[in-house]
N, C-alpha and C positions, 0 to 999 in steps of 0.2 A: 471162662469169664474172668474178664482182667478187671473189671469194677470196682471200688473203692467200695466196702462194705461201711456201716456207718458206728460208733464207735457205742459202746451200749451205756455206756456212762454220760452221753454226751444230752446235756436236755435243749431244749425249746424253748425261743421265747418270742415273746409276742410283740410286734410295730405297730401302734398305730399312730399315724397323720391324725394332726389336731391344731396345727397351723401351717399358713401358705407360708413357701419360701421368701425369702423376701430378696435374694440374690441366685444370679445363675449356677452360681458354684454350686448351692444348696438344692437350688431346684435338679442340678445334675445327679445329683448325689438320691434325693429321695426316688428322683425317676428311674434309678438304677434296682432302685431295692424293691421298683414295683410297686413305689406309692405314688399313685397316678392324682387320686384326687381327696378330697379332705374323709376323714372319718374311715379311711379305705383300710383295713388289717392285714395283714400278712405274718407267717411263722415262719422263722429262721431255726438252724442249729445255733446254738450258742458256742459260735466257735469265734474266736480273734480277730480274725477279719470283718464278719458282720458288728462283734462289738464296736471295733473304730469307727464302722459308717454308721450305726446306730451314736456316736462321741462325735461326729463330725454336725450333726441336725440336730443333738437332745434335747434342745429346745422344740421343736418343732413336732416332735415324736412321745407319745408315750410306751414305753416299757415295760410288757407282765412276762414274770418266768412262768413257763407251763413245765408240771414233771413228766 
């Protein structure tokens, strides 16, 4: 098996869409994260690329860290 294994120290973040994206650019970012409707929640590994996507739509989402 050549799949990557998850690091033991890697935490999880929970992202919830709380506001409608006003522009097409923000809509694309939210859609690519799987946030298709308001109040939908997705869990992601706490990694820099995910944090960058969250930063792009920081006014539209609520982020909580999970252990």
